[in-house]
C-alpha positions in Angstrom: -34.4 -16.3 -26.0 -34.4 -19.5 -25.0 -36.7 -20.0 -21.5 -34.7 -19.2 -18.7 -36.5 -21.9 -16.2 -35.9 -24.5 -19.1 -32.7 -23.6 -19.3 -32.0 -23.8 -15.5 -34.0 -27.3 -15.8 -31.2 -28.5 -17.7 -28.5 -26.7 -15.8 -29.4 -29.5 -12.6 -29.5 -32.3 -14.7 -25.6 -31.3 -16.8 -23.7 -31.3 -12.9 -25.3 -34.5 -12.1 -24.9 -36.4 -15.9 -22.2 -35.5 -18.1 -23.6 -35.9 -22.0 -27.2 -37.3 -20.4 -28.6 -34.2 -22.6 -26.6 -35.1 -25.5 -26.2 -38.2 -25.9 -25.6 -37.9 -29.8 -22.7 -35.4 -29.6 -21.2 -37.3 -26.3 -17.5 -38.1 -26.8 -16.6 -41.6 -25.8 -13.6 -40.3 -24.0 -12.6 -42.4 -20.8 -11.1 -39.0 -19.6 -14.4 -37.6 -19.4 -15.9 -36.4 -16.2 -18.8 -34.2 -14.5 -18.8 -30.7 -13.7 -19.3 -31.7 -10.4 -16.5 -33.9 -10.8 -13.7 -31.1 -11.5 -15.8 -28.1 -9.4 -15.2 -30.4 -6.1 -11.6 -29.7 -5.2 -10.9 -27.6 -2.1 -9.8 -24.2 -2.3 -7.1 -23.2 0.4 -7.1 -18.8 0.5 -5.2 -16.8 3.2 -2.4 -18.6 4.3 -0.4 -17.1 7.1 1.8 -17.2 10.3 1.7 -16.1 13.7 4.5 -14.0 14.9 5.8 -16.5 17.2 6.0 -20.3 17.4 4.9 -22.2 14.1 1.2 -21.9 14.3 0.0 -21.3 10.4 -3.8 -20.3 9.5 -5.7 -21.3 6.2 -9.3 -21.3 4.9 -10.4 -24.1 3.0 -13.5 -23.8 0.9 -15.0 -26.8 0.3 -17.6 -26.9 -2.4 -18.8 -23.4 -0.9 -18.2 -24.7 2.6 -15.6 -22.1 4.1 -14.2 -23.2 7.2 -10.9 -22.3 9.5 -8.0 -25.2 9.6 -4.8 -24.4 11.3 -1.1 -26.4 11.9 1.3 -26.2 14.3 5.2 -27.2 13.7 7.4 -29.2 13.7 4.6 -31.9 12.5 2.1 -29.4 11.1 -1.3 -32.0 11.1 -4.1 -30.0 9.9 -7.2 -29.6 12.0 -10.4 -27.8 11.7 -11.4 -24.9 13.9 -15.1 -23.6 12.5 -18.1 -25.9 11.6 -19.9 -23.8 8.9 -21.7 -26.9 7.0 -23.6 -24.7 4.7 -23.1 -23.2 1.3 -24.5 -20.1 1.8 -22.3 -17.8 -0.1 -20.6 -16.4 3.5 -17.3 -15.4 2.7 -14.4 -16.6 5.1 -11.5 -13.4 5.2 -9.1 -11.3 7.2 -7.8 -14.2 8.4 -4.7 -13.8 10.9 -3.2 -15.6 14.3 -2.7 -13.7 17.7 1.4 -12.7 18.3 1.4 -15.3 20.7 -0.8 -18.0 18.7 -3.6 -18.7 20.6 -6.4 -16.9 19.2 -7.3 -16.9 15.3 -9.6 -13.8 14.2 -11.3 -13.7 11.3 -13.9 -11.8 9.1 -17.1 -13.7 8.0 -19.6 -12.1 5.4 -19.5 -9.6 2.9 -17.7 -9.3 -0.6 -14.1 -8.3 -0.2 -13.1 -8.3 -3.4 -15.4 -5.9 -4.8 -14.7 -2.6 -6.2 -17.6 -0.9 -4.5 -20.1 -1.8 -1.1 -17.6 -4.8 0.0 -18.8 -4.6 3.4 -22.3 -4.6 2.8 -23.9 -8.4 3.8 -24.6 -11.0 0.9 -27.7 -13.3 1.1 -27.1 -15.4 -2.3 -28.8 -18.1 -0.6 -32.1 -16.1 -0.2 -32.4 -16.2 3.8 -35.1 -14.7 5.1 -33.1 -12.7 7.8 -30.5 -11.0 6.2 -26.2 -12.0 7.4 -24.4 -9.7 9.0 -20.8 -9.1 8.2 -19.2 -9.9 11.7 -15.6 -10.7 13.4 -15.3 -13.7 15.0 -12.5 -15.3 17.0 -11.7 -18.8 18.1 -8.8 -20.4 20.2 -6.1 -21.8 18.1 -6.3 -25.0 20.2 -10.0 -25.2 19.8 -13.2 -24.1 21.4 -16.7 -22.3 20.5 -16.0 -19.2 18.0 -17.1 -15.6 20.0 -18.8 -12.9 17.8 -16.6 -9.6 18.3 -19.5 -7.6 16.5 -20.3 -6.5 13.3 -17.3 -4.3 11.6 -14.4 -5.1 9.2 -10.5 -4.8 8.7 -9.7 -6.6 11.8 -6.1 -6.4 13.3 -4.8 -8.0 16.5 -3.1 -5.8 19.2 0.6 -6.8 19.7 -0.2 -7.6 22.7 -2.3 -10.4 21.8 -5.7 -9.0 23.9 -7.7 -7.0 21.3 -8.7 -6.4 17.8 -9.0 -3.2 16.4 -11.7 -2.5 13.5 -13.3 -0.1 11.2 -17.0 0.5 11.5 -19.0 3.6 10.5 -15.9 5.2 9.4 -14.3 5.2 12.9 -12.0 3.0 14.6 -13.4 0.4 17.5 -11.8 -2.3 19.8 -12.9 -5.0 21.3 -10.9 -7.5 23.6 -10.1 -10.9 21.7 -11.8 -13.3 23.6 -15.5 -11.3 23.3 -15.4 -11.1 26.7 -16.7 -7.0 26.4 -18.7 -5.4 24.0 -16.5 -3.1 21.8 -16.5 0.1 22.1 -15.4 3.6 19.8 -11.5 4.3 20.5 -11.9 7.9 18.8 -13.9 10.3 16.7 -12.3 11.9 13.9 -13.4 13.7 10.6 -13.4 11.4 7.4 -13.4 7.7 7.4 -10.2 6.6 9.3 -8.9 2.8 8.6 -5.9 1.2 7.6 -5.0 0.2 11.5 -1.3 -0.9 12.4 -0.5 -1.5 15.6 2.9 -0.1 17.2 5.5 -3.2 18.2 5.6 -2.0 21.3 1.6 -2.4 21.1 1.4 1.6 22.5 0.2 3.0 19.6 -2.2 2.8 16.8 -1.3 4.5 13.4 -4.3 4.6 11.0 -5.2 6.7 7.8 -7.6 9.7 8.0 -9.4 9.7 4.3 -10.5 13.6 3.8 -11.5 13.4 0.1 -9.1 15.2 -1.8 -6.4 14.4 0.9 -5.5 11.7 3.7 -3.6 11.8 6.7 -1.4 9.6 8.7 -2.7 9.7 12.4 -1.0 8.2 15.8 -3.3 7.0 18.4 -2.1 6.3 22.1 -4.8 6.4 24.2 -8.2 8.5 25.8 -6.4 11.2 27.4 -3.7 12.0 24.6 -4.4 14.0 21.6 -4.0 12.2 18.0 -0.9 13.4 16.3 -1.0 14.2 12.9 2.0 13.3 10.9 3.4 16.2 8.7 -0.4 16.9 7.5 -0.3 18.5 4.0 -2.6 18.5 1.0 -1.2 15.0 0.0 -2.5 11.6 0.1 -0.3 9.9 2.6 -1.3 6.2 3.3 0.4 2.8 3.9 2.1 3.8 7.5 4.5 1.2 9.1 6.2 1.2 12.2 9.7 0.8 12.9 10.9 -2.1 15.1 11.8 0.9 17.8 7.9 2.1 17.7 9.3 5.6 17.7 9.4 6.1 14.0 7.1 5.1 11.0 7.5 5.2 6.9 4.6 6.2 4.8 3.7 6.5 1.2 2.7 10.5 -0.3 1.1 11.0 -3.4 -0.6 14.1 -4.3 -3.8 15.7 -3.6 -6.6 15.8 -6.4 -7.0 19.1 -8.2 -5.0 21.4 -10.6 -5.9 22.2 -14.0 -7.8 19.8 -16.3 -5.4 17.9 -18.3 -5.8 15.8 -21.2 -8.4 12.4 -20.6 -6.1 10.7 -23.4 -2.6 11.5 -22.5 -0.4 8.5 -20.5 1.0 10.3 -17.3 3.0 9.5 -14.7 1.5 8.8 -11.3 3.8 10.7 -8.9 4.2 8.9 -5.4 7.3 9.1 -2.6 8.7 7.5 0.8 8.4 9.3 3.8 9.9 9.0 7.5 8.6 10.5 10.3 9.5 10.4 14.1 6.3 10.0 16.0 6.8 12.1 19.2 7.2 14.9 17.2 5.0 14.4 14.2 8.2 16.3 11.9 8.5 13.9 8.7 10.9 14.1 5.7 11.3 12.5 2.4 13.5 9.3 2.0 12.7 8.5 -1.5 10.9 9.9 -4.9 9.8 7.8 -7.8 11.7 8.4 -11.0 9.1 11.0 -13.0 8.5 8.2 -15.7 5.7 6.2 -16.8 7.8 3.1 -15.3 8.0 5.0 -12.2 4.5 5.5 -11.4 2.7 4.2 -8.5 2.8 0.3 -9.0 -0.7 -1.2 -9.3 0.1 -4.8 -8.9 -0.7 -7.2 -5.5 -0.2 -5.4 -2.6 1.0 -1.9 -4.5 4.1 -0.1 -3.2 4.5 -3.5 -0.3 5.9 -1.2 1.7 8.2 -2.8 4.9 10.6 -1.5 7.8 12.3 -4.2 8.1 15.7 -5.2 9.7 19.3 -2.9 10.2 16.6 0.1 9.4 16.3 -0.5 5.7 13.3 -0.1 4.0 11.5 -2.4 1.8 9.3 -1.4 -1.1 8.2 -2.0 -4.6 8.8 -0.4 -8.0 7.9 -0.8 -11.9 11.3 1.7 -12.6 13.6 -0.8 -14.2 10.2 -2.3 -16.3 9.3 -5.3 -13.8 7.5 -4.7 -10.6 11.0 -5.5 -8.3 11.9 -5.2 -4.7 14.0 -2.6 -3.7 15.5 -1.8 -0.4 16.8 1.7 0.9 18.2 2.8 4.4 16.0 4.4 6.4 18.7 7.7 6.9 18.7 7.9 3.0 20.7 7.0 0.2 20.4 5.1 -3.3 17.9 2.1 -3.3 19.2 -1.1 -3.7 17.5 -3.7 -6.7 17.1 -6.8 -4.4 15.8 -8.6 -7.2 17.0 -8.2 -10.3 15.8 -10.5 -13.5 13.0 -10.5 -15.7 10.1 -11.4 -13.4 7.7 -10.2 -11.3 6.9 -10.0 -7.8 3.9 -10.2 -5.8 2.0 -11.6 -2.3 5.5 -10.2 -0.5 5.3 -10.7 3.5 8.6 -10.3 5.5 10.4 -12.5 8.1 9.3 -12.2 11.8 12.5 -11.2 12.6 12.5 -8.5 9.8 15.8 -10.0 7.7 14.2 -12.0 4.7 11.5 -10.9 2.5 9.6 -14.1 0.9 7.2 -13.6 -2.4 5.6 -15.3 -5.2 7.5 -14.5 -8.5 7.3 -16.2 -12.0 10.8 -17.4 -12.2 12.5 -20.5 -12.6 15.1 -22.6 -14.0 12.9 -23.6 -16.9 12.0 -21.2 -19.7 8.2 -21.5 -19.3 8.3 -20.5 -15.6 7.3 -17.4 -17.1 4.0 -18.6 -16.8 4.0 -20.2 -13.0 4.6 -19.1 -10.0 7.3 -20.3 -7.4 8.6 -19.5 -3.9 11.7 -16.8 -3.8 13.2 -15.5 -0.9 15.5 -12.5 -0.9 17.9 -10.6 2.0 16.9 -7.1 2.8 20.2 -6.0 2.3 21.9 -7.6 -0.9 20.5 -8.9 -4.3 20.7 -12.5 -3.5 17.4 -14.0 -4.5 17.0 -17.8 -4.2 14.2 -19.7 -5.7 13.2 -22.4 -3.2 10.4 -24.3 -5.4 11.1 -25.1 -8.8 9.7 -27.7 -11.2 6.5 -27.6 -12.9 4.6 -26.8 -9.8 3.2 -23.9 -8.9 3.6 -22.0 -5.4 2.2 -19.0 -3.6 1.2 -16.9 -0.9 4.1 -17.7 1.5 4.4 -16.8 5.0 7.7 -17.3 7.3 6.6 -19.2 10.5 7.3 -17.3 14.0 10.0 -18.9 15.0 12.1 -18.6 11.4 12.5 -22.1 10.9 9.8 -22.9 8.1 8.2 -21.3 5.0 4.4 -22.3 4.3 2.8 -21.5 1.2 -0.5 -23.0 -1.3 1.0 -25.7 -3.4 -0.8 -27.1 -6.6 0.3 -28.3 -10.6 -2.1 -28.7 -13.6 -3.2 -31.7 -12.3 -3.2 -31.5 -8.4 -5.3 -28.9 -6.9 -3.9 -26.4 -4.4 -3.0 -27.3 -0.8 -1.0 -26.2 2.0 2.5 -26.8 2.3 5.6 -26.2 4.7 9.0 -26.7 3.9 12.3 -25.4 6.1 13.1 -21.8 5.4 17.3 -22.6 4.8 16.0 -25.0 1.7 15.0 -28.8 1.7 11.8 -30.7 0.9 8.4 -29.4 0.4 6.0 -31.3 2.5 1.9 -31.1 1.4 -0.5 -30.9 4.6 -4.0 -32.0 4.0 -3.8 -33.4 0.9 -6.7 -35.7 1.9 -9.3 -33.3 1.5 -9.2 -33.5 -2.1 -12.3 -35.8 -2.9 -11.1 -39.7 -3.9 -12.6 -39.4 -7.0 -11.6 -36.0 -8.2 -10.1 -36.1 -11.7 -6.8 -35.7 -11.2 -5.1 -37.9 -13.4 -7.4 -37.2 -16.3 -6.9 -33.5 -16.6 -4.7 -32.5 -19.4 -1.5 -30.8 -18.9 -1.8 -27.0 -20.8 0.9 -26.6 -23.4 2.8 -23.0 -23.0 2.3 -21.3 -26.9 2.8 -18.0 -27.7 1.6 -16.2 -31.1 2.0 -12.8 -32.1 -0.7 -10.0 -32.8 -0.8 -7.7 -36.3 1.1 -5.3 -34.2 3.8 -7.3 -33.3 2.9 -8.0 -29.7 3.9 -11.6 -28.6 1.2 -13.0 -26.3 1.6 -15.8 -24.0 -1.4 -18.9 -24.2 -2.0 -22.0 -22.1 -3.4 -24.5 -25.0 -6.0 -27.7 -23.5 -6.3 -30.6 -26.1 -7.0 -33.7 -24.0 -7.1 -35.7 -27.4 -4.1 -34.2 -29.3 -3.8 -37.1 -31.7 -7.3 -37.8 -32.6 -8.2 -36.9 -36.0 -10.5 -34.7 -37.5 -11.9 -31.0 -36.6 -13.0 -30.3 -33.7 -14.5 -27.0 -31.9 -12.2 -24.6 -30.2 -12.6 -21.9 -27.4 -10.7 -19.0 -26.5 -11.0 -18.1 -22.8 -10.1 -14.5 -22.2 -9.8 -13.5 -18.0 -11.1 -10.6 -16.1 -8.9 -7.9 -14.2 -7.5 -7.2 -16.2 -3.9 -7.0 -14.2 -4.4 -11.1 -14.3 -2.0 -13.9 -15.5 -3.4 -17.3 -16.6 -1.1 -19.8 -15.5 0.3 -23.6 -16.4 -1.6 -24.8 -13.8 -4.1 -24.2 -10.9 -4.8 -20.5 -10.5 -4.0 -19.0 -7.1 -7.4 -17.0 -7.7 -10.3 -19.1 -6.7 -11.9 -16.9 -9.4 -9.5 -18.5 -11.9 -9.5 -21.5 -10.6 -12.8 -22.1 -11.6 -12.1 -20.8 -14.7 -9.4 -23.6 -14.8 -11.7 -26.1 -14.0 -14.3 -25.4 -16.4 -11.5 -25.2 -19.2 -10.5 -28.5 -18.4 -14.2 -29.9 -18.4 -14.2 -28.4 -22.0 -11.2 -30.3 -23.2 -12.3 -33.2 -21.5 -15.4 -32.8 -23.8 -13.1 -32.7 -26.9 -12.9 -28.9 -27.4 -9.8 -27.4 -27.8 -9.3 -24.3 -25.3 -6.7 -21.7 -25.5 -6.7 -19.7 -22.4 -4.9 -16.1 -23.3 -2.6 -13.7 -21.9 -3.7 -10.5 -23.8 -1.6 -7.1 -23.2 -3.1 -5.1 -19.9 -1.7 -8.5 -18.1 1.0 -9.3 -15.6 3.9 -11.0 -15.8 5.8 -9.7 -19.1 6.9 -6.2 -17.3 5.2 -2.7 -17.6 5.0 -2.4 -21.1 2.6 -5.4 -21.6 0.6 -4.6 -18.1 0.7 -0.4 -19.0 0.2 -0.4 -23.7 -1.2 2.6 -25.4 -4.4 2.9 -26.3 -6.1 0.2 -24.4 -9.5 0.0 -22.6 -11.8 2.8 -23.0 -9.0 4.5 -24.6 -8.9 2.1 -27.8 -9.1 -1.4 -26.5 -6.0 -2.2 -28.3 -5.8 -5.9 -26.2 -8.5 -6.4 -28.5 -6.2 -6.9 -31.1 -4.2 -10.1 -29.0 -7.8 -11.2 -29.0 -8.8 -11.5 -32.0 -4.9 -12.9 -32.7 -6.2 -15.5 -31.0 -9.1 -16.7 -33.4 -6.9 -16.7 -35.7 -4.2 -18.7 -34.5 -6.7 -21.4 -33.6 -7.4 -21.6 -37.2 -4.5 -22.1 -38.2 -4.1 -25.4 -36.3 -5.1 -28.5 -38.3 -7.1 -30.2 -35.6 -9.2 -26.8 -35.2 -13.0 -26.4 -37.2 -12.1 -23.0 -38.2 -16.0 -22.2 -38.6 -16.6 -23.4 -35.0 -14.7 -21.1 -32.8 -16.3 -19.7 -29.5 -15.2 -17.4 -26.8 -16.1 -17.1 -23.1 -14.8 -15.1 -20.3 -15.7 -13.0 -17.3 -16.1 -9.3 -16.4 -12.9 -7.6 -18.2 -13.3 -11.1 -20.0 -16.6 -10.6 -20.5 -16.2 -7.4 -22.0 -13.7 -8.5 -24.7 -16.4 -11.3 -25.6 -18.9 -9.4 -26.1 -16.3 -7.1 -28.5 -15.5 -10.3 -30.4 -18.6 -11.1 -30.9 -19.7 -7.6 -32.1 -16.6 -6.8 -34.3 -16.0 -10.5 -35.7 -19.0 -12.8 -36.0 -17.4 -14.3 -38.7 -14.9 -15.3 -36.4 -16.1 -15.9 -33.1 -19.3 -18.6 -33.6 -21.0 -17.9 -30.6 -20.0 -17.0 -26.9 -20.6 -16.7 -23.5 -20.3 -13.1 -21.5 -19.9 -13.1 -18.3 -20.9 -10.1 -16.0 -18.8 -7.9 -18.8 -18.8 -4.5 -19.2 -20.3 -3.2 -22.3 -20.2 0.7 -22.2 -17.1 2.6 -21.4 -19.0 5.7 -21.1 -21.4 4.3 -18.7 -18.8 3.1 -16.6 -15.1 4.1 -16.8 -16.3 7.4 -18.1 -19.0 8.1 -16.0 -17.2 10.7 -14.2 -16.3 12.8 -17.2 -19.7 13.5 -17.9 -20.0 14.8 -14.7 -19.0 18.2 -14.1 -18.4 19.6 -11.4 -15.8 22.8 -12.1 -15.9 25.1 -14.9 -12.7 23.8 -16.8 -13.1 20.7 -18.8 -10.0 18.4 -20.4 -8.9 19.8 -23.2 -9.7 16.5 -25.5 -12.8 15.7 -23.1 -15.3 14.8 -26.5 -12.7 13.0 -27.8 -12.1 10.6 -25.1 -15.9 10.3 -25.1 -16.0 9.1 -28.5 -13.1 6.7 -28.2 -14.3 5.1 -25.1 -18.0 4.4 -27.3 -16.4 3.6 -30.2 -14.3 1.2 -28.1 -17.8 -0.6 -26.3 -19.0 -3.6 -27.4 -22.5 -1.7 -27.8 -21.0 0.4 -30.2 -20.9 -2.3 -33.0 -24.3 -4.0 -32.7 -24.9 -3.5 -36.0 -22.7 -6.4 -37.3 -23.0 -8.3 -34.1 -24.6 -12.0 -35.3 -23.1 -14.6 -33.2 -25.4 -15.7 -30.3 -24.4 -15.4 -27.0 -25.5 -16.5 -23.7 -25.2 -13.4 -20.8 -25.0 -14.3 -17.1 -24.9 -11.8 -14.6 -25.8 -11.6 -11.0 -27.6 -8.4 -9.9 -25.8 -8.1 -6.4 -22.5 -7.7 -8.5 -20.2 -5.4 -6.9 -17.6 -5.2 -9.7 -19.5 -4.8 -12.6 -22.7 -2.9 -12.5 -26.0 -5.5 -13.4 -27.4 -2.5 -15.3 -24.7 -3.0 -18.0 -26.1 -6.5 -19.3 -29.4 -5.0 -18.7 -28.5 -2.3 -21.4 -27.3 -4.7 -23.6 -30.2 -7.1 -23.6 -32.3 -4.1 -25.0 -30.1 -3.3 -27.5 -29.7 -7.0 -29.3 -33.6 -7.5 -28.5 -33.7 -4.7 -30.8 -30.9 -6.0 -33.4 -32.8 -9.0 -33.3 -29.2 -11.0 -32.2 -29.4 -14.3 -31.1 -29.1 -14.3 -27.2 -30.3 -16.0 -23.7 -29.6 -14.8 -20.1 -28.9 -16.1 -17.0 -29.6 -13.8 -13.4 -28.4 -15.4 -10.5 -30.3 -13.4 -8.0 -28.5 -12.1 -5.2 -25.2 -13.0 -6.0 -22.1 -11.3 -6.3 -19.2 -11.3 -9.2 -17.3 -13.8 -7.3 -20.3 -16.3 -7.2 -20.1 -16.8 -3.3 -22.5 -19.9 -3.8 -20.5 -23.1 -5.2 -24.2 -24.3 -6.8 -24.2 -20.9 -8.5 -20.2 -21.7 -9.5 -22.0 -25.1 -10.8 -24.5 -23.6 -12.8 -22.9 -21.2 -14.5 -20.4 -23.6 -15.5 -22.6 -26.2 -17.0 -24.9 -23.6 -18.7 -21.6 -22.0 -20.7 -20.5 -25.9 -21.3 -23.9 -27.0 -22.7 -24.1 -23.7 -24.6 -20.8 -24.4 -26.3 -22.4 -27.8 -27.4 -25.3 -26.6 -28.9 -24.0 -24.1 -30.6 -20.7 -25.1 -31.6 -21.1 -29.3 -31.4 -24.6 -30.4 -32.2 -24.8 -27.7 -34.7 -22.5 -30.2 -36.5 -23.5 -33.3 -35.8 -27.1 -31.8 -37.1 -25.3 -30.3 -40.6 -23.5 -33.7 -40.8 -27.1 -35.5 -40.4 -28.6 -33.3 -42.9 -26.1 -33.6 -45.8 -26.5 -37.4 -45.5 
């Protein structure tokens, strides 16, 4: 195993001076740039709008410095509201503007993209005093931020004067200007959250999770008992208010329990939509999902995406026709109306302030390859008349309509220009970028390659979409190639900069590898989104057979068919679920994949997803329990250590809250005993998402260096020895 200290020294040098360590293998390419160059892009997230006026807000991450930015129509000149100047790993999330447009509220700290412990403090900078996870407010017009206290999930009141939030499994309230300390609203059993103010500001709907069931509660004031809405043994959630503040709509799912059933069988996950009168707590079922696999509870972004829209229409999302589409139904009953017909998905869905229009992101447009992009679409809530607002070879996402109803704001990018906020008239017109000057002058925009869409087929006939990065398509000779495998797995890599900061980082690394002469193939294997239900939810996938690995192996075999790829020098890398598939590729097919970088991957399903199967708390057990455990084991990289020969670089942060660090600790012991060549990099106290920019740089530089040493330099040395 290579000493970690030596590698750390190399990483520091490689960030600043590309090719300095390996001059004999450096590509004399005027298109080349450094890791720090391509990672210098600012990344906007959390864009949203106030319910009145033309106020918008977003978070801008500039090389680890995360700050609040705002703009106001009609000019939409960007202004920075906060002054956080350190790459300290403190994320900024849950951003919102008060309905009157006077305050911005946000959360600083934690890791709210994680699977567990998301509200725990994060300290990747190693600060002696542990940072807090705090709610803050700052005037939209400018001023010093005020701490509203420790907590999470802030929700501004309809009257713009208070903020409700979650703390210690209860709901609290605090003045929006921080003029008084926070106080607990009430005490209720269970874990209470998901708060939503009524439009008239007099009540607060919330979800009380009681373990195997959950209730919808309505809080009015200190002297009025909590009203429980149609309490049952079910799991109720996602309450949404009617505009009149007298009714709500919510989602009901069955509670846990029942006889033990097959682990490996694919089953419908039922759900239904209910409406209720708040004054009485009485509810009635409005709609039930079809009892089919497609009709199951949707698992794409936003879940059911429930909204109570204008004209008493209930808007929701369902996969029941094979695509995650939007529907609306009258609040008094009737058949649902399909709003978004066509072979595309809808995500990042928001309702205009007047409730008449839904705006969303979709992989559709006039170009055939728009299936691998994102564009902004609008549709009325009462008829199937969707309009693709943004077209072309760019990508646009997370739209929000301003409170005056005149403008839609979103994030815009291309294959070369990194993401920046943008606005355009809701009725259509020219797109206008906001804050493009935040992109550094020396960012290598023009030197980035435009990835090419390709498709190939797995052995069982499944068509797989991918993007091919090749900065030197006309160069002679055979070059090394790399397969990039995304995580998730419900993700889709795109023909340009990605809307997730995690995958924007991967896109930047793919561009860097391409600039150094690698041919990079970013694949969208089955289990991913964007290609319909059957692709998203295939049989025998994950711990139930890893059928998605067919697509990964086929990617390597596809690269072998390209005339400019050296079939002996194909590498593979990925993070999270992509790390799992990287490890599986190296373990099963070292003759195809010559080297790999496994970043915080899952290696043993029997200690991860199958953990609950082995912890029996009842007499009954699933009829196929043993077969399910055996299948989970065979689907795991650790079951194929005996055939793993290719070298691997393992990278993991030990405060990972998505994939347990123990997955890599265990794998290291197995590789060591089997004599498999490996290197390891451990990032102390960072999470799954590389909260510090410096750590993301180090990981990317180490990945590129590993491939240089195992794929590029090895060929140079072999060529030299043959002379």
